[in-house]
VOVEXLUM-122609 format. One record per residue (C-alpha): residue number from 0; z negated, x, y. Coordinates in nm, 3 decimals. Layout:
+-----+---------+---------+---------+
: seq :       z :       x :       y :
+-----+---------+---------+---------+
: NUM :       Z :       X :       Y :
...
+-----+---------+---------+---------+
! end
This chain:
+-----+---------+---------+---------+
: seq :       z :       x :       y :
+-----+---------+---------+---------+
:   0 :  -9.736 :  -6.756 :  -7.686 :
:   1 :  -9.576 :  -7.087 :  -7.838 :
:   2 :  -9.650 :  -7.134 :  -8.207 :
:   3 :  -9.246 :  -7.218 :  -8.263 :
:   4 :  -9.175 :  -6.895 :  -8.089 :
:   5 :  -9.450 :  -6.723 :  -8.304 :
:   6 :  -9.282 :  -6.852 :  -8.602 :
:   7 :  -8.908 :  -6.757 :  -8.531 :
:   8 :  -8.978 :  -6.420 :  -8.469 :
:   9 :  -9.198 :  -6.389 :  -8.782 :
:  10 :  -8.852 :  -6.537 :  -8.937 :
:  11 :  -8.611 :  -6.260 :  -8.771 :
:  12 :  -8.881 :  -5.997 :  -8.895 :
:  13 :  -8.847 :  -6.102 :  -9.238 :
:  14 :  -8.457 :  -6.157 :  -9.231 :
:  15 :  -8.431 :  -5.746 :  -9.106 :
:  16 :  -8.680 :  -5.599 :  -9.364 :
:  17 :  -8.487 :  -5.756 :  -9.639 :
:  18 :  -8.172 :  -5.653 :  -9.512 :
:  19 :  -8.298 :  -5.296 :  -9.496 :
:  20 :  -8.470 :  -5.313 :  -9.840 :
:  21 :  -8.117 :  -5.446 :  -9.949 :
:  22 :  -7.952 :  -5.096 :  -9.768 :
:  23 :  -8.200 :  -4.906 :  -9.975 :
:  24 :  -8.265 :  -5.111 : -10.320 :
:  25 :  -7.912 :  -5.235 : -10.370 :
:  26 :  -7.742 :  -4.890 : -10.472 :
:  27 :  -8.005 :  -4.824 : -10.708 :
:  28 :  -7.971 :  -5.171 : -10.860 :
:  29 :  -7.632 :  -5.097 : -10.894 :
:  30 :  -7.676 :  -4.761 : -11.091 :
:  31 :  -7.594 :  -4.525 : -10.812 :
:  32 :  -7.813 :  -4.255 : -10.699 :
:  33 :  -7.947 :  -4.296 : -10.351 :
:  34 :  -7.788 :  -4.026 : -10.074 :
:  35 :  -8.025 :  -3.767 :  -9.997 :
:  36 :  -8.072 :  -3.757 :  -9.570 :
:  37 :  -7.961 :  -3.383 :  -9.464 :
:  38 :  -7.754 :  -3.179 :  -9.248 :
:  39 :  -7.544 :  -2.910 :  -9.390 :
:  40 :  -7.417 :  -2.630 :  -9.114 :
:  41 :  -7.115 :  -2.463 :  -9.215 :
:  42 :  -7.017 :  -2.109 :  -9.054 :
:  43 :  -6.707 :  -2.076 :  -8.841 :
:  44 :  -6.429 :  -1.928 :  -9.015 :
:  45 :  -6.299 :  -1.664 :  -8.788 :
:  46 :  -6.013 :  -1.389 :  -8.814 :
:  47 :  -6.146 :  -1.018 :  -8.716 :
:  48 :  -5.938 :  -0.697 :  -8.708 :
:  49 :  -6.098 :  -0.346 :  -8.711 :
:  50 :  -6.077 :  -0.132 :  -8.411 :
:  51 :  -5.841 :   0.159 :  -8.519 :
:  52 :  -5.702 :   0.515 :  -8.397 :
:  53 :  -5.381 :   0.500 :  -8.238 :
:  54 :  -5.097 :   0.617 :  -8.016 :
:  55 :  -5.141 :   0.547 :  -7.666 :
:  56 :  -4.930 :   0.606 :  -7.404 :
:  57 :  -5.001 :   0.544 :  -7.045 :
:  58 :  -4.721 :   0.460 :  -6.795 :
:  59 :  -4.664 :   0.404 :  -6.439 :
:  60 :  -4.409 :   0.179 :  -6.302 :
:  61 :  -4.159 :   0.254 :  -6.005 :
:  62 :  -3.881 :   0.132 :  -5.843 :
:  63 :  -3.638 :   0.239 :  -5.606 :
:  64 :  -3.244 :   0.318 :  -5.528 :
:  65 :  -3.023 :   0.561 :  -5.732 :
:  66 :  -2.930 :   0.840 :  -5.474 :
:  67 :  -2.706 :   1.184 :  -5.493 :
:  68 :  -2.960 :   1.498 :  -5.560 :
:  69 :  -2.779 :   1.670 :  -5.338 :
:  70 :  -2.466 :   1.516 :  -5.149 :
:  71 :  -2.147 :   1.740 :  -5.010 :
:  72 :  -2.014 :   1.615 :  -4.726 :
:  73 :  -1.661 :   1.759 :  -4.666 :
:  74 :  -1.469 :   1.782 :  -4.383 :
:  75 :  -1.192 :   1.963 :  -4.158 :
:  76 :  -1.282 :   2.307 :  -4.011 :
:  77 :  -0.956 :   2.290 :  -3.801 :
:  78 :  -0.884 :   2.001 :  -3.592 :
:  79 :  -0.571 :   1.788 :  -3.450 :
:  80 :  -0.351 :   1.835 :  -3.780 :
:  81 :  -0.178 :   1.559 :  -3.985 :
:  82 :  -0.318 :   1.521 :  -4.349 :
:  83 :  -0.010 :   1.528 :  -4.550 :
:  84 :  -0.180 :   1.503 :  -4.884 :
:  85 :  -0.446 :   1.395 :  -5.028 :
:  86 :  -0.550 :   1.523 :  -5.418 :
:  87 :  -0.853 :   1.327 :  -5.502 :
:  88 :  -0.961 :   1.007 :  -5.538 :
:  89 :  -1.323 :   0.832 :  -5.554 :
:  90 :  -1.520 :   0.880 :  -5.926 :
:  91 :  -1.285 :   1.229 :  -5.998 :
:  92 :  -1.494 :   1.525 :  -6.071 :
:  93 :  -1.366 :   1.816 :  -5.885 :
:  94 :  -1.435 :   2.210 :  -5.948 :
:  95 :  -1.591 :   2.411 :  -5.652 :
:  96 :  -1.323 :   2.545 :  -5.433 :
:  97 :  -1.088 :   2.255 :  -5.543 :
:  98 :  -0.821 :   2.141 :  -5.323 :
:  99 :  -0.888 :   1.782 :  -5.137 :
: 100 :  -0.674 :   1.765 :  -4.895 :
: 101 :  -0.348 :   1.970 :  -4.703 :
: 102 :  -0.308 :   1.934 :  -4.343 :
: 103 :  -0.006 :   2.044 :  -4.163 :
: 104 :   0.095 :   2.393 :  -4.105 :
: 105 :   0.411 :   2.404 :  -3.908 :
: 106 :   0.196 :   2.462 :  -3.557 :
: 107 :   0.013 :   2.775 :  -3.698 :
: 108 :   0.332 :   2.897 :  -3.909 :
: 109 :   0.514 :   2.920 :  -3.579 :
: 110 :   0.201 :   3.144 :  -3.407 :
: 111 :   0.209 :   3.326 :  -3.769 :
: 112 :   0.567 :   3.400 :  -3.681 :
: 113 :   0.507 :   3.532 :  -3.374 :
: 114 :   0.209 :   3.723 :  -3.469 :
: 115 :   0.437 :   3.923 :  -3.700 :
: 116 :   0.703 :   4.012 :  -3.386 :
: 117 :   0.397 :   4.107 :  -3.193 :
: 118 :   0.305 :   4.348 :  -3.477 :
: 119 :   0.625 :   4.508 :  -3.489 :
: 120 :   0.617 :   4.587 :  -3.148 :
: 121 :   0.305 :   4.783 :  -3.141 :
: 122 :   0.421 :   4.948 :  -3.456 :
: 123 :   0.727 :   5.065 :  -3.252 :
: 124 :   0.493 :   5.140 :  -2.923 :
: 125 :   0.279 :   5.362 :  -3.190 :
: 126 :   0.557 :   5.572 :  -3.313 :
: 127 :   0.732 :   5.621 :  -2.984 :
: 128 :   0.393 :   5.740 :  -2.844 :
: 129 :   0.345 :   5.971 :  -3.089 :
: 130 :   0.707 :   6.114 :  -3.057 :
: 131 :   0.610 :   6.119 :  -2.677 :
: 132 :   0.321 :   6.333 :  -2.778 :
: 133 :   0.500 :   6.586 :  -2.994 :
: 134 :   0.719 :   6.655 :  -2.687 :
: 135 :   0.436 :   6.693 :  -2.449 :
: 136 :   0.236 :   6.939 :  -2.678 :
: 137 :   0.598 :   7.119 :  -2.740 :
: 138 :   0.627 :   7.154 :  -2.377 :
: 139 :   0.282 :   7.235 :  -2.298 :
: 140 :   0.279 :   7.531 :  -2.532 :
: 141 :   0.588 :   7.669 :  -2.405 :
: 142 :   0.434 :   7.605 :  -2.030 :
: 143 :   0.165 :   7.830 :  -2.141 :
: 144 :   0.330 :   8.084 :  -2.302 :
: 145 :   0.591 :   8.117 :  -2.000 :
: 146 :   0.251 :   8.120 :  -1.770 :
: 147 :   0.096 :   8.404 :  -2.001 :
: 148 :   0.446 :   8.642 :  -1.993 :
: 149 :   0.423 :   8.591 :  -1.586 :
: 150 :   0.060 :   8.673 :  -1.555 :
: 151 :   0.153 :   9.022 :  -1.770 :
: 152 :   0.451 :   9.083 :  -1.547 :
: 153 :   0.244 :   9.024 :  -1.248 :
: 154 :   0.024 :   9.358 :  -1.360 :
: 155 :   0.330 :   9.550 :  -1.403 :
: 156 :   0.508 :   9.471 :  -1.076 :
: 157 :   0.796 :   9.300 :  -1.220 :
: 158 :   0.662 :   8.941 :  -1.085 :
: 159 :   0.572 :   8.775 :  -0.785 :
: 160 :   0.233 :   8.589 :  -0.730 :
: 161 :   0.408 :   8.276 :  -0.621 :
: 162 :   0.620 :   8.282 :  -0.991 :
: 163 :   0.306 :   8.294 :  -1.144 :
: 164 :   0.150 :   8.019 :  -0.914 :
: 165 :   0.477 :   7.801 :  -1.050 :
: 166 :   0.413 :   7.843 :  -1.385 :
: 167 :   0.097 :   7.744 :  -1.391 :
: 168 :   0.155 :   7.459 :  -1.255 :
: 169 :   0.417 :   7.411 :  -1.490 :
: 170 :   0.093 :   7.424 :  -1.737 :
: 171 :  -0.059 :   7.138 :  -1.579 :
: 172 :   0.223 :   6.945 :  -1.559 :
: 173 :   0.275 :   6.983 :  -1.948 :
: 174 :  -0.109 :   6.913 :  -2.029 :
: 175 :  -0.095 :   6.601 :  -1.802 :
: 176 :   0.213 :   6.491 :  -1.985 :
: 177 :  -0.006 :   6.528 :  -2.319 :
: 178 :  -0.262 :   6.345 :  -2.195 :
: 179 :  -0.066 :   6.059 :  -2.099 :
: 180 :   0.108 :   6.061 :  -2.424 :
: 181 :  -0.198 :   6.050 :  -2.558 :
: 182 :  -0.338 :   5.768 :  -2.369 :
: 183 :  -0.017 :   5.540 :  -2.444 :
: 184 :  -0.076 :   5.579 :  -2.805 :
: 185 :  -0.435 :   5.490 :  -2.784 :
: 186 :  -0.334 :   5.167 :  -2.581 :
: 187 :  -0.046 :   5.115 :  -2.865 :
: 188 :  -0.325 :   5.134 :  -3.109 :
: 189 :  -0.563 :   4.904 :  -2.943 :
: 190 :  -0.272 :   4.663 :  -2.901 :
: 191 :  -0.203 :   4.684 :  -3.284 :
: 192 :  -0.558 :   4.601 :  -3.345 :
: 193 :  -0.573 :   4.279 :  -3.116 :
: 194 :  -0.249 :   4.160 :  -3.278 :
: 195 :  -0.420 :   4.224 :  -3.638 :
: 196 :  -0.725 :   4.043 :  -3.537 :
: 197 :  -0.534 :   3.746 :  -3.385 :
: 198 :  -0.329 :   3.745 :  -3.711 :
: 199 :  -0.641 :   3.753 :  -3.904 :
: 200 :  -0.763 :   3.416 :  -3.741 :
: 201 :  -0.383 :   3.271 :  -3.757 :
: 202 :  -0.464 :   3.369 :  -4.153 :
: 203 :  -0.815 :   3.194 :  -4.143 :
: 204 :  -0.645 :   2.857 :  -3.932 :
: 205 :  -0.362 :   2.862 :  -4.225 :
: 206 :  -0.626 :   2.870 :  -4.504 :
: 207 :  -0.799 :   2.598 :  -4.339 :
: 208 :  -0.522 :   2.349 :  -4.356 :
: 209 :  -0.645 :   2.346 :  -4.741 :
: 210 :  -0.943 :   2.150 :  -4.733 :
: 211 :  -1.183 :   2.253 :  -5.022 :
: 212 :  -1.513 :   2.154 :  -5.186 :
: 213 :  -1.797 :   2.395 :  -5.151 :
: 214 :  -1.986 :   2.266 :  -5.441 :
: 215 :  -1.844 :   2.099 :  -5.793 :
: 216 :  -1.943 :   1.713 :  -5.846 :
: 217 :  -1.810 :   1.380 :  -5.839 :
: 218 :  -1.615 :   1.225 :  -5.540 :
: 219 :  -1.843 :   0.938 :  -5.451 :
: 220 :  -1.673 :   0.827 :  -5.140 :
: 221 :  -1.312 :   0.937 :  -4.993 :
: 222 :  -1.277 :   0.862 :  -4.577 :
: 223 :  -0.950 :   1.016 :  -4.554 :
: 224 :  -0.620 :   0.876 :  -4.457 :
: 225 :  -0.290 :   0.985 :  -4.560 :
: 226 :  -0.114 :   1.063 :  -4.215 :
: 227 :  -0.463 :   1.037 :  -4.002 :
: 228 :  -0.541 :   1.328 :  -3.738 :
: 229 :  -0.799 :   1.561 :  -3.876 :
: 230 :  -1.138 :   1.536 :  -3.655 :
: 231 :  -1.445 :   1.726 :  -3.734 :
: 232 :  -1.674 :   1.426 :  -3.572 :
: 233 :  -1.752 :   1.102 :  -3.716 :
: 234 :  -1.730 :   1.018 :  -4.032 :
: 235 :  -1.674 :   1.316 :  -4.321 :
: 236 :  -1.310 :   1.350 :  -4.552 :
: 237 :  -1.573 :   1.307 :  -4.841 :
: 238 :  -1.829 :   1.270 :  -4.987 :
: 239 :  -1.959 :   1.422 :  -5.315 :
: 240 :  -2.256 :   1.403 :  -5.541 :
: 241 :  -2.317 :   1.784 :  -5.620 :
: 242 :  -2.277 :   1.902 :  -5.985 :
: 243 :  -2.284 :   1.529 :  -6.073 :
: 244 :  -2.658 :   1.509 :  -6.032 :
: 245 :  -2.779 :   1.167 :  -6.022 :
: 246 :  -3.167 :   1.104 :  -5.912 :
: 247 :  -3.420 :   0.785 :  -5.886 :
: 248 :  -3.570 :   0.738 :  -5.541 :
: 249 :  -3.822 :   0.551 :  -5.610 :
: 250 :  -4.193 :   0.433 :  -5.437 :
: 251 :  -4.501 :   0.450 :  -5.636 :
: 252 :  -4.844 :   0.292 :  -5.476 :
: 253 :  -5.064 :   0.590 :  -5.333 :
: 254 :  -5.336 :   0.510 :  -5.601 :
: 255 :  -5.089 :   0.625 :  -5.892 :
: 256 :  -4.947 :   0.945 :  -5.693 :
: 257 :  -5.209 :   1.171 :  -5.843 :
: 258 :  -5.132 :   1.095 :  -6.190 :
: 259 :  -4.745 :   1.160 :  -6.137 :
: 260 :  -4.662 :   1.505 :  -6.141 :
: 261 :  -4.320 :   1.720 :  -6.129 :
: 262 :  -4.188 :   1.773 :  -6.482 :
: 263 :  -4.333 :   1.447 :  -6.631 :
: 264 :  -4.104 :   1.268 :  -6.847 :
: 265 :  -3.951 :   0.901 :  -6.759 :
: 266 :  -3.725 :   0.630 :  -6.881 :
: 267 :  -3.496 :   0.499 :  -6.607 :
: 268 :  -3.382 :   0.136 :  -6.680 :
: 269 :  -3.052 :   0.068 :  -6.473 :
: 270 :  -2.968 :  -0.257 :  -6.337 :
: 271 :  -2.754 :  -0.366 :  -6.644 :
: 272 :  -3.050 :  -0.292 :  -6.854 :
: 273 :  -2.935 :   0.046 :  -6.974 :
: 274 :  -3.208 :   0.287 :  -7.061 :
: 275 :  -3.178 :   0.653 :  -6.961 :
: 276 :  -3.400 :   0.954 :  -7.011 :
: 277 :  -3.505 :   1.152 :  -6.704 :
: 278 :  -3.818 :   1.374 :  -6.564 :
: 279 :  -3.984 :   1.400 :  -6.240 :
: 280 :  -3.840 :   1.620 :  -6.006 :
: 281 :  -4.083 :   1.590 :  -5.695 :
: 282 :  -4.344 :   1.344 :  -5.579 :
: 283 :  -4.358 :   1.380 :  -5.181 :
: 284 :  -4.683 :   1.482 :  -5.032 :
: 285 :  -4.657 :   1.196 :  -4.781 :
: 286 :  -4.780 :   0.850 :  -4.761 :
: 287 :  -4.565 :   0.582 :  -4.531 :
: 288 :  -4.859 :   0.447 :  -4.327 :
: 289 :  -4.743 :   0.066 :  -4.297 :
: 290 :  -4.692 :   0.031 :  -4.692 :
: 291 :  -4.885 :   0.265 :  -4.855 :
: 292 :  -4.628 :   0.386 :  -5.072 :
: 293 :  -4.532 :   0.743 :  -5.177 :
: 294 :  -4.162 :   0.873 :  -5.282 :
: 295 :  -4.126 :   1.021 :  -5.596 :
: 296 :  -3.774 :   1.180 :  -5.707 :
: 297 :  -3.663 :   1.126 :  -6.117 :
: 298 :  -3.400 :   1.316 :  -6.242 :
: 299 :  -3.149 :   1.128 :  -6.503 :
: 300 :  -3.061 :   1.316 :  -6.775 :
: 301 :  -2.724 :   1.087 :  -6.844 :
: 302 :  -2.551 :   0.966 :  -6.544 :
: 303 :  -2.229 :   0.788 :  -6.648 :
: 304 :  -2.329 :   0.424 :  -6.589 :
: 305 :  -2.566 :   0.511 :  -6.263 :
: 306 :  -2.437 :   0.416 :  -5.966 :
: 307 :  -2.532 :   0.575 :  -5.630 :
: 308 :  -2.663 :   0.283 :  -5.414 :
: 309 :  -2.783 :   0.085 :  -5.719 :
: 310 :  -3.123 :  -0.088 :  -5.778 :
: 311 :  -3.332 :   0.095 :  -6.101 :
: 312 :  -3.647 :   0.095 :  -6.222 :
: 313 :  -3.837 :   0.389 :  -6.374 :
: 314 :  -4.167 :   0.403 :  -6.633 :
: 315 :  -4.334 :   0.749 :  -6.627 :
: 316 :  -4.493 :   0.868 :  -6.917 :
: 317 :  -4.820 :   0.966 :  -6.747 :
: 318 :  -5.041 :   1.030 :  -7.041 :
: 319 :  -4.980 :   0.995 :  -7.461 :
: 320 :  -5.279 :   1.037 :  -7.686 :
: 321 :  -5.456 :   0.884 :  -7.987 :
: 322 :  -5.734 :   0.642 :  -7.882 :
: 323 :  -5.930 :   0.354 :  -8.046 :
: 324 :  -5.733 :   0.038 :  -8.017 :
: 325 :  -5.790 :  -0.335 :  -8.071 :
: 326 :  -5.577 :  -0.627 :  -8.029 :
: 327 :  -5.550 :  -0.738 :  -7.697 :
: 328 :  -5.657 :  -1.072 :  -7.749 :
: 329 :  -5.987 :  -0.992 :  -7.870 :
: 330 :  -6.074 :  -0.881 :  -7.500 :
: 331 :  -6.334 :  -1.122 :  -7.305 :
: 332 :  -6.349 :  -1.071 :  -6.893 :
: 333 :  -6.663 :  -1.192 :  -6.752 :
: 334 :  -6.823 :  -1.114 :  -6.395 :
: 335 :  -6.988 :  -0.830 :  -6.573 :
: 336 :  -6.664 :  -0.675 :  -6.694 :
: 337 :  -6.447 :  -0.674 :  -7.013 :
: 338 :  -6.621 :  -0.724 :  -7.358 :
: 339 :  -6.568 :  -0.820 :  -7.707 :
: 340 :  -6.705 :  -0.979 :  -7.987 :
: 341 :  -6.763 :  -0.833 :  -8.373 :
: 342 :  -6.870 :  -0.963 :  -8.669 :
: 343 :  -7.124 :  -0.776 :  -8.850 :
: 344 :  -7.365 :  -0.921 :  -9.132 :
: 345 :  -7.219 :  -1.247 :  -9.056 :
: 346 :  -7.320 :  -1.315 :  -8.722 :
: 347 :  -7.166 :  -1.290 :  -8.347 :
: 348 :  -7.268 :  -0.938 :  -8.171 :
: 349 :  -7.163 :  -0.937 :  -7.808 :
: 350 :  -7.030 :  -0.588 :  -7.685 :
: 351 :  -6.962 :  -0.502 :  -7.362 :
: 352 :  -6.653 :  -0.210 :  -7.349 :
: 353 :  -6.486 :   0.043 :  -7.088 :
: 354 :  -6.100 :  -0.084 :  -7.084 :
: 355 :  -5.805 :   0.153 :  -7.074 :
: 356 :  -5.450 :   0.128 :  -7.158 :
: 357 :  -5.337 :  -0.287 :  -7.210 :
: 358 :  -4.973 :  -0.273 :  -7.333 :
: 359 :  -4.759 :  -0.428 :  -7.628 :
: 360 :  -5.026 :  -0.622 :  -7.737 :
: 361 :  -5.318 :  -0.360 :  -7.782 :
: 362 :  -5.605 :  -0.243 :  -7.574 :
: 363 :  -5.760 :   0.086 :  -7.539 :
: 364 :  -6.134 :   0.086 :  -7.575 :
: 365 :  -6.254 :   0.435 :  -7.422 :
: 366 :  -6.615 :   0.345 :  -7.480 :
: 367 :  -6.863 :   0.066 :  -7.652 :
: 368 :  -6.684 :   0.054 :  -7.987 :
: 369 :  -6.624 :   0.330 :  -8.274 :
: 370 :  -6.343 :   0.301 :  -8.542 :
: 371 :  -6.405 :   0.032 :  -8.813 :
: 372 :  -6.609 :  -0.207 :  -8.625 :
: 373 :  -6.436 :  -0.571 :  -8.691 :
: 374 :  -6.366 :  -0.737 :  -8.371 :
: 375 :  -6.310 :  -1.127 :  -8.319 :
: 376 :  -5.932 :  -1.176 :  -8.244 :
: 377 :  -5.921 :  -1.489 :  -8.101 :
: 378 :  -6.169 :  -1.769 :  -7.999 :
: 379 :  -6.403 :  -1.574 :  -7.828 :
: 380 :  -6.464 :  -1.842 :  -7.558 :
: 381 :  -6.604 :  -2.060 :  -7.811 :
: 382 :  -6.827 :  -1.811 :  -7.959 :
: 383 :  -7.163 :  -1.669 :  -7.838 :
: 384 :  -7.399 :  -1.381 :  -7.910 :
: 385 :  -7.588 :  -1.494 :  -8.257 :
: 386 :  -7.316 :  -1.740 :  -8.370 :
: 387 :  -7.299 :  -1.767 :  -8.738 :
: 388 :  -6.946 :  -1.668 :  -8.865 :
: 389 :  -6.737 :  -1.673 :  -9.188 :
: 390 :  -6.504 :  -1.342 :  -9.135 :
: 391 :  -6.175 :  -1.340 :  -9.225 :
: 392 :  -5.973 :  -0.997 :  -9.227 :
: 393 :  -5.629 :  -0.990 :  -9.020 :
: 394 :  -5.340 :  -0.817 :  -9.223 :
: 395 :  -5.299 :  -0.496 :  -9.117 :
: 396 :  -4.923 :  -0.561 :  -9.088 :
: 397 :  -5.013 :  -0.873 :  -8.830 :
: 398 :  -5.225 :  -0.678 :  -8.678 :
: 399 :  -4.993 :  -0.408 :  -8.596 :
: 400 :  -4.708 :  -0.676 :  -8.516 :
: 401 :  -4.974 :  -0.805 :  -8.241 :
+-----+---------+---------+---------+
! end
């Protein structure tokens, strides 16, 4: 190295040494204290909340359509008659046996009048037959007495065999006439019974001109039209929701069907947001092969606002109990499962947990914690097991709101 270069480097080193010396010594000369060269580590402040016992309600959500629990189809029992009067409208509540429709009855009234005439003729024929029987009985009695006298006279020689034979023939004729009269009466009685049967049929037909509802309920649909001819085929005249009972016919995943039992309470949310109480009435034993959904029927307690065919949701209460709860924000998820971070002695400890119901900002802890454990409410992703922390207890009211 050249001599000039060595002198330059030495000069630079001297300047640098002088600068360092000024940085350290300068403040001392001014009367200030020299800074201490050390690193101060502060513990992170985190919010914690205690694991506490609280109510847990496990629900299962289902969706479906409102239907009638039992739908009554009302149609005419007699065809070919015109509708002359309608006595119910859609939405009306009708009692059992109430008349909904009246049909024309002129033809049946004419047949009833004809039946009345035939019944009168039958009564007259029966009366005539009874009179003939009385006459035949009298004639037969007289003929038998006369025959008996002739036999007595024949023994005394006061009569002849020819006369006796004649009297005997008269007896036979009288008996035949009596039997004919009896047979005529029987025929008249049979005719009267036939007319009575026809009359009863006409009375039934006449009663069917008034179409009645077999069950009480709410009229959901009216297809009958004034002046139309009543027919038993096609759409029924009326559709009635039996006793006004409406149900939610919903579908639930097959994995949840085992937990849903008849009798469980439920809340049904209608399309307009109105909530009404209900209970599970039926859980179908069959699951649809294509959708893997099973059918559930929930009976509504109040049905004033419910409309058949409308969409609705149901929240079925599966379980209600006391359980260990922590804020839902405290739950961390990883490939190994759910876990929480707890604060113990100013240090973070990771705990694996068995998670239950998570709802309304709270999480049910089935295993892994005990009551009173302080869990870190937030910032779990920024902390590690063993980190030093400064716990700040969350206010109880604030924790409950979460």
